[in-house]
N, C-alpha and C positions, 0 to 999 in steps of 0.2 A: 504494500500500500504506500503510495507517495505521501510524504510528509511535508508540512511547512513549518519553518522555525520562526517563532516570534521572539525577537531578541531585544533586550534593553540593558543598560548598565548605568550605575550611579557611583560616583566617587566623592568622598568628602574628607577633609583633613581632620575631622573630629573636634572635640571640645578642648583638648589639651595641647596636642602637638602643633607647632607652628609650621614645620616643614612637612610636605606630603611626599612620602616615599613609595606610595602605592601607584600602580598604573594598570592599564588594561589595553587589550587589543581586540578588535573585531574585524575579521576579514571582509565583512559586508560593508564596512565603511572605508575600505582601502581601494582606491580607484585603480591600483596596479594589479588587483587580483580578479581573475576571471572565475566566477562561481563554479564553472564546469570543472575546475581543478581542485575543488574541495572547499571546506570552510575551516577556520581556525578561530577559537575563542580563548583568550588568555587573561588571567588575573595574576598580577605580580606584586610582591611586597618586599621592598628593600629592607635588608637586615640592618636594624638600627644600631646594633652593637659595633658595627664596622663603619668606617667612613665610606661615603660614596654609595649608600643604599639607594638613593634616588637615581644616581647614574646607572647602577646595575639594573634597576627595574626598567629604565628607559632603553638601555641596550638590549635587554631581553625581549621587549616588545618589538623593537626594530629588527633584530637579527633572527629570532625564532621564526617569525613570519617569512622573512627573506629566504631562509634555508628550507622551510616547509614547502614553499611554492616554487622552488627552483625546478626548471623543466626536467633536469636529469634525475630528480628524485620523485617525480610524480607517478612513475610506473611501479615504484616499490610498494610492497605491502604496507598498509597504513601504519601498523605498529613500528615497523622498521623506519619508515619515513619520519615518524614522530620522534623516535629515539635518536636518530641521526641528527635531527634538527636541534634537539635539546643538547646533545653532546657538543655540537659545533657552536651553539650559543654560549655554552660554558667556556669554551676556548676564546671566544670573542670577548667575554667579560674579563677573563684573566689577562688576555693580551692588552686590553685597554687599561687595566690596572697597572701593568708593568710599565706602561708609558708614562704614568703619573704616579710616582712613588707613594704619595699620601693616600691613593685609592687602591693600593695593591691588594688588599683583602676584601674589596667590595663584593657583595653577594646579595642574593635575593631568594625568597621562596616563590613558588608559583604553583598554579593549577591550570591545566589546559585541556580543552576538548577539541578533537580533530575529527572531521567527517570527510569522507570521499568514497565514491563508487558504492553507495549504499551501506557503508560500514561506518562505525564510530568507535573512538577510543579516547581514553583520558590518561593524563599523566600528572604527577605532582612530585614536588620536593618541599620539605619543610612543613609548615602548619597552615598553608592556604588550602582550602577544602572545596570539594564538590559534594553537593547533596542532590538527591532525587526524591521528589514527591510523586508517589504512585498510589492512586485510589485512596488518598487521604493519609497514607503512611510515609513518613519521612525517613530516609536512610542516608547515612553518611557513607559515601562510596570510597573516598580516599582515607588512608590511614596517616595520621600525623607522624612526621619524623621529628620527634621532640623528646626531651628528657622526661617530661611528664607522661607521655604516651608509653615510653619504655617501662616506667615504673608501674603504670596502670596495667600494662600487658603482663607484667610479672606478678601482679597481685599485691604489690607493695603499698598501693594506695587505692582508694575507691573513687567513684565518679565525683562525689562532693569534694573530696580532698584535691582531686585533679583540677576542679574548677577554681579553687582558691589557692592553688599552689604558688609559693613565692617565686618559683623558677619556671612558671608556665610558658614564658616567652623564649626559653632556650631551645633552639632547634638543633637537630643532629645531622641534618642534610640541607644543603642549599646549592643554588646555582651560582657558580663563580667561586671566589675565595681562593684559598691555597690548594685545597684538595679537590679532586674530581669525584663527585658522588654519583651513585647510580640512581636514576629516576625510577619510580614505580610507574609502570604503564600497563593498562588493562583494557580489554574490550568493553565497550559501553553498549548495552542492549537497551533500546528505547522503544516505547510504545506510544500510540496516540494518547493525548491528555496527560502524559508525563510532564513534569516541570523540573528543570535543573537549576541549581543555584551554585555559581562559582563565587568564592569570597575569600577575602583576607581575614586574618585573625582579629582585625579590628571590628569585624561583624560578629563572628561566632564566639568571641570572647565575652562581650557584654550581652549578647542575645542568645538565650538558651535554645536548644533544639525544638522544644515545644512551641516557643514563640515563633521561630522560623516556620514551622509547619503550619501554624495558624495563619500567618501572613500570606504564605504562598498559597494555601488552600482557599483563602477567602478573596484574594485579589483577582480582578477581572482580566488583567493583561500583564505582560512582562514589565512594562514601565511602572505600573503600580507596585508590583512586587519589589523591584529594585529600589525604588525610592522609599517605600514604606519600611523596608529592612534597614536602610541607612538612617531613616528618621528614628527607628526604634533603638538602634545602637547609640545614637546621640541622646535619646531620652534616658538611656541607662548609663550615661556619663561620658560616652564618646572618648574613652581613654587613649585611643590609637587612631591612625588613619583607617578609613573604612572604604572598602570597595565591594559592591554586590553586582553581579551579572546574572540576569534571569533569562532562561531559554525555555519557552513553552513549545511542546511538540504538538502540532495540530495536524489532523488528517485533512484532506481536501474538503471532506464533508463538514467537519467541525469549523473549518475556516471560511465556509461559503458565505456566512453572514457578516464577515468582517470587512470593513472598508480598508483597502490597501493604500495607505497614505504615501505620498511622495516624501522621501526623507528630507526633513528640514535642516538647514544649517543655521544654527543659532549663534555661533561664535566662530571666529576665524581659526581657533585652536582645533576645532572639530575637523578641519580640512586635512590635518596631519594623519597619516596612517598609523597612529600610535594611540596610547591612552590620553586622557585629558590631563596632561601633566601640569598645565598652568591654571586649571580651573580650581578655585578654592572652595566652591560649594556646588553640590550636585544640582541645586535648584536652578542653576543658570541654563541647564540643557536637559529638557524632558522630551525624549523622543523614542520611538521604537519602530521596528520595521519587520516585514515578512520576507523571508527568502526560502526558496525551495531546497529540499534535500532529498 
């Protein structure tokens, strides 16, 4: 059955942080990408403990998309295509760091969804996450690469202790930095009426899973999901930069009553084929679009 993807993203600096080190990429906003060659959706969070987190997240958006859509890579199996793009992006970040000594250890966490030829896959490093809501039930698909997750998996702490852990922001894998880490990549099985949420820890930290499920389940479209999630994170203190990307999976039948809008450009920054790096509040750009998959 052919699907339509309804996509929207919102980014906000939060209530405390002055600098925004989050970023995102949507291939449907990239004029250099032919949709026939696949789709790529990426949320990135610069690691704040190292200098250059914002630089790393920007490079990740620019380079991962570049490598994924390179013609020589488009005939490869999707998981291989995605893995190679991630590894090459790691080297790009490391190389950029070597040219500027103070940025030598810059790195970022990420979560990515790739689609091509009727297949879908996701990948992640660090504590940026992907969730799927199906028939009212929310499931976290990615597994955090973090100190807290390791302790949780070993039974050393419980869920409540994990949520309030003093070292909950310590990640054990990231893109860039000194060491090359292995990304988790897995096939993504989607069905009509599924909803996906890609987000940084600035969202899933202050907003619990039950709140995410409620917002995703009650919202009418992807734009409403993305912006309400960011609003909820800010209501709960907004302690970090916040990024939420929502993807609703629509069958042609379920999408038949939806007006397909022309994508509006609200700000010159949106013309860049990267995330909204210079946008300080998500309220300046509220838009969504439909694209086939």
